[in-house]
N, C-alpha and C positions, 0 to 999 in steps of 0.2 A: 481239068481245064478243057474248054471248048476246042474241038479239033481244028476249026477254022482259025481261031486265034493262035493255036500252037503252030499251024502251018505258016501263018503270016509272020510269026516271030522266028521261023526257021527251026522250031523245036521238034516238030514231028511228034513221035511218041515218047520223047525223052523224059517227060514228067512222070509217066508211069514207072519208068525204069528208076528214076531218082527216088520216088516215093518207096518203091519196093526195096531198093538198096538201103535207104535210110531205116526202113522198118527192120530189115535183116540185121543191120548193125546194132540197132537198139535191142533186139531180141538176144543177140550174142552178148551184149553188155549185161543184160538182166540175168542171163545164165551165170556169168562170172560173179555178179553181185549176190545172187541167191546162194551160190556155192560158198562164197566167203562168209555170208551171214550165217549159214548153217553151222560153220565151224566155230562161230563166236557166240552162239546161242546157248543159254544155260538151262532152259526149260524144255522138257520133252514135247510139250504141247506146241510150243512155238517152232521147234525143230520140225515137227510133223507138218505144220502148216507151210513152212518154208520149202520142205521137200515136195509138197503137192504143187506149190507155185513153180518150183524148178521143173517138175515133170511137165507141167503145162507149157512152160517156156521152151522146153526141148521139143515138145510136139509142135508148137508154133514155128520153131526154127525149121523143122523138117518140112512142114507145109509150105512155108515161105520159100525155102530153098527149091523145092520141087516146082513151085509156081514160076520162080525166076528161071529155072532151067527150061521149063516148057515154053516160056516167052522168048527165050534166047538172050536173056539179060545176064545170065550167069553160066559160066562154063568151068566148073571146078576141076574137071579132069582133062581139059584142053587148054593149057596155059597160053598158047599162041592165040587161040580164039578169044580168051578172056582179055588178053592184052589189047587186041583189036577193039573189043567192046569198051574197055576202059579208055583207050586213046580217043575213040569217037566221042565218048561222053565228055572227056576233057576238052576236046576241040569245040564241042557244042557249047560248053560252059564258057570258054574263053570268047567265042564269037558272040554269045549272048551278052557278055559283059561289055564287049567293045561296041555293040549295037546300042547299048543303053546310054553310052556317053554322049 
């Protein structure tokens, strides 16, 4: 989103954070899904393909986590900091919803 529009709407850089968080959640879900699918698969060829997809998802998760840590969006080892980030994101979402009315 255009930075000017983000600033006018009071969003700042929140959209990048929201996109990154959504992507990380999606990657986590795919890791769980691939893991479950591997246990349900009957053919070795399909199991091998799913394992490769699982490895790729795990690598993507690591890259996304590192990106979010670098940007200050995610603090997995500092729960107080993460709480502040989450509360700020929640307040922004609530304010955005109120401004849309």
